[in-house]
C-alpha positions in Angstrom: 24.7 -37.2 -19.3 21.8 -35.5 -17.7 21.7 -31.7 -17.5 22.7 -30.4 -14.1 19.7 -28.9 -12.2 20.3 -26.1 -9.8 17.9 -24.4 -7.5 17.2 -20.8 -8.3 19.3 -18.3 -6.4 17.4 -16.7 -3.6 17.9 -13.0 -3.8 17.5 -10.5 -1.0 14.8 -8.0 -1.8 15.9 -4.4 -2.4 14.7 -1.8 0.1 12.5 -0.3 -2.6 10.8 -3.6 -3.2 10.2 -4.0 0.5 8.7 -0.5 0.8 6.5 -1.2 -2.2 5.3 -4.4 -0.5 4.6 -2.5 2.7 2.7 0.2 0.8 0.6 -2.5 -0.9 -0.3 -4.2 2.4 -1.2 -0.9 4.0 -3.4 0.0 0.9 -5.3 -3.3 1.4 -5.7 -2.6 5.1 -6.9 1.0 4.4 -9.4 -0.3 1.8 -11.1 -2.6 4.4 -12.1 -0.4 7.4 -13.6 -3.4 9.3 -10.0 -4.8 9.6 -9.0 -1.6 11.5 -11.7 -2.4 14.1 -10.2 -5.7 15.1 -6.6 -4.5 14.9 -7.5 -1.4 17.0 -9.3 -3.6 19.5 -6.1 -5.7 20.1 -4.1 -2.6 20.4 -6.4 -1.1 23.0 -6.6 -4.4 25.0 -2.8 -4.8 25.0 -2.2 -1.2 25.9 -4.9 -1.1 28.6 -3.7 -4.3 30.3 0.1 -3.5 30.0 0.4 -7.0 28.4 2.5 -8.1 25.4 0.0 -10.7 24.1 -3.8 -10.7 24.1 -6.1 -13.7 24.2 -8.2 -14.0 21.1 -11.0 -11.5 20.8 -14.4 -13.0 20.0 -16.5 -9.9 20.3 -15.6 -6.6 18.7 -18.0 -3.7 18.4 -19.0 -3.1 14.8 -18.1 -6.6 13.6 -20.3 -9.6 13.2 -19.0 -12.7 15.0 -18.7 -14.6 11.8 -16.4 -11.9 10.3 -13.9 -12.0 13.1 -12.2 -15.3 12.2 -11.7 -14.3 8.5 -10.3 -10.9 9.5 -7.8 -12.5 11.9 -6.5 -14.5 8.9 -6.2 -11.4 6.7 -4.3 -9.5 9.4 -2.0 -12.4 10.0 -1.4 -12.9 6.2 -0.6 -9.2 5.7 1.9 -9.3 8.6 -0.1 -6.9 10.8 -0.9 -9.4 13.5 1.0 -12.3 14.8 0.0 -15.2 17.0 1.3 -17.8 19.4 -0.3 -21.0 20.5 -0.4 -21.4 24.2 -1.5 -24.4 26.3 -4.9 -25.9 25.9 -6.2 -23.8 28.7 -4.7 -20.5 27.4 -5.5 -20.9 23.7 -4.2 -18.6 21.0 -2.7 -15.2 21.8 -2.2 -12.3 19.5 0.2 -9.3 19.2 0.4 -6.4 16.8 3.5 -6.4 14.6 5.5 -3.2 13.9 3.7 -3.0 10.6 0.4 -3.5 12.5 1.2 -0.5 14.7 2.0 1.6 11.6 -1.3 0.6 10.0 -3.2 2.2 12.9 -1.4 5.5 12.3 -3.2 7.9 9.9 -1.8 7.3 6.3 -0.3 10.7 6.0 1.7 10.2 9.2 3.1 6.7 8.5 6.7 5.9 8.4 7.0 3.4 5.6 10.7 2.4 6.2 10.7 -1.0 7.9 12.0 -0.8 11.5 14.8 -3.3 10.8 16.2 -0.9 8.1 16.1 2.0 10.6 17.9 0.1 13.2 20.7 -0.8 10.7 21.4 2.9 9.9 24.4 4.4 11.8 23.7 7.1 14.3 24.4 10.6 13.1 
């Protein structure tokens, strides 16, 4: 008889683990000031246009054109920026995540508790 193979149990991460992950992602972000330029450019474009999603930015002051694509990937991988693929004519659109908005706040003023945890807390 062959041994029974079971898939490992997927465990839900403890709040402390999640806060640690968030802290690590924000440390990476803070250590790369050029990433802030792109994220801030999306924030400004979305806020100025009162829109939810921004078309892809190809020109950002302070960044070389060849850097922008790689920085998009880093911001998406860290969960600071999300994207949606539109029609062929519209192309890709981007939006800051809640963590992306926190990343733009000065480090001393950040609230490191994920928003979904705050929403789950009962009102006092």
